[in-house]
N, C-alpha and C positions, 0 to 999 in steps of 0.2 A: 691835703694827704691826709686820710685815716689817723688820728689817734691809736697806737698800737693799743691803751688801755682803758679802750674802751670797748673791746672785744674781749669777751668769756672766754676762760678755757674751758674748751668742751671734756669732756668726758670719754675714753678712747672710742673706739668706734665699733659696736657690737658688730660680730659676722666677721672680721676681716679672714682672711682662708690662709691660715696658716700653714708653712712648707714641713713637707714629710720631715725636714732635720727639726725643725720647731714645735713638729707632733711628738717626735721622738725627746729630745731633750725634757721636754715639760712633762713629759710623763716620766722618763727617767727620776727624775726631780721628786715627783710623787711615792715613784719605787722606793726612793732611799728613805723618804721620811714615814712615809706613811705605816710604821707598826701599827696592828691591832685595826687594819682598817683601812684603806684609802678612798674611802669616797669624799669624806669629810675635804682628805686635799686635795680633791681632783675639783671637786665643788670650787674650791678657794684658789684657785690658777685657773681655771677655764672658764667661771663668770667675772670674779673680783680683779684677779691677776691680767688674764690675759687678754679677759672680754670675749674669747672667743662665741659665748652664748650667751645670752640674758639669761635670768635667772629662770624666767616663767622655760623658755628651750630648755635649759637645764632640767628643768623639775620634768618636762612629757619626755626629755627623752629615758631621762634616767625609769619612767613609768614605764616606758615601752620593755626597757633593758629587765626591766625587774617581770615581765611576762615572761622573756623567752629563758629559755633553758643554761643554763652553766650559770657561772658568779658574774654577778651586777658590775662591777667593773671592769671584768674585762666584756663582758660587751658596750658598756658603755664606750670604753675605750676604741674598740672597733668600730662602733656607729660614728662615733665622733671624727674620728679617721677616713674613713668612708667617706665620709659626707662632705671632709674637705677637697679629700686628695685618692680617694677612690682605693682599690684594693692597695697601693703601696703606702696611701697614708694608713691604712686600717693595721699593713704589718709594721711600719715604724714607729705607731701611739703604742701596739702592743707589744712588740719587742723594748722598746722605754720603758714600758710597766715593767715588764717580766724578767728585764737581763736582771737589775740589780737583786732584787728579792730572790733570782732563785739562786742566786749566789752565796748570798748573805743565809738563806736560810739551810742549806748544805754544808754552812759551816757550824750557823746554830745548832744545828741537829748534832752534828760530833761535839761539838762542847757538853751541850746537853744529855745525850746519851752517856757520857766519860760522868758529868759531875750533877746527875738528876740528885743524888741524895742527900746533897750537902745543904743547908737550910739557906744560906743565903740566896742558892740557884731558885729557891722554889719562891721562894718570899720574891724574888724581882720579878720570877714571872706571873704572881698570883696581881704584883704592883701593875704592872704590863695591862693585864684585863682590863685592871679597874681604870688606868688612864684610855683603853681603847673606847670601853664604855662611855666613857665621857664624851668623845669624840663622836660618837656616833649621837648623841643623843643631843651635842650642839649641832650636826648635820639638820639632824630629825624638824628642828628648830629653822633653821635658816630655809631649808629646802618650803616648808609650806607656809613662805611669804606669799607667794602668786595667790595661795588661798585667801589670802585678807580678805573679807565681805564677801566671797561664794558659801554661800552657806549651805549650800546643794553640796559643793566641791567637799566643804565641811563635813559635813553629814556624812560623805559618802566614805574621806578616809578618815573619820570614826565608828565609823560599823566596820572596814575594815580592820581595824587595831582590833578590835573587841573580836572578832570574829577567831584572827588569828593568836593573839597576846593573850586574852583572858579564856576565850570556847576552848581555843587550841585546837581551833579547825586544821589542819593541813593547807600550806598554801596556796598552792596549784588547786584543788578545788573554790575555796574561796575566790581567787582569779577568775576562775573561770565561770562563778558567778557573777561577783560583783562587775567584772570590765563590759560585760551587756548590757550590767541593768545601768551600769555608771554610764555609757554612751547613751543610753536611751535616755535615762532623765534628763543629763545637759542637753539633750538634740531638743526634750521637749520642751522644756519647765529652765532652764539657766536664766534667762532672763526676770522670773518673778522673784528668783535665788541671789541676785546682787541686790547691793544698796546703790 
């Protein structure tokens, strides 16, 4: 009989299909705690906690969802739900993500409309903006991890950042130029730029 201690404990299997209820509850939790931007929370839940996608799969799906019109996280939620459970999964994930924020934003809007001139309220909203910026920077660092050693991918990412953040080129024209260029370059030269 083999010794149980001789078998290493393996991490959760990536890609185990979640149920509609799991999609709803996972994204409901994100919607409850993701003030200022839920993408970092979504990555943490989908990749690190529940292992529904690998880090590379999450980055690929996010890239596709950023190219589509509409909010990135809503696109991501619908794409992920649809991938695992079709239209019912997309609806479950979407409702999970949007239910709590919808209620909370209506209540906060009522409070802010009444107390917007109070200095403490203005300072609280400024603090929330700073915390949200930190979450976005952290998420950007995490989703760039699959590019390690891929100099072509890093170059394309730097070019996109320079075009949008530095040169102030709108996102749509930048994507319409960079996406076909990136596909062509990766198709032809990816092996030469990898270590």
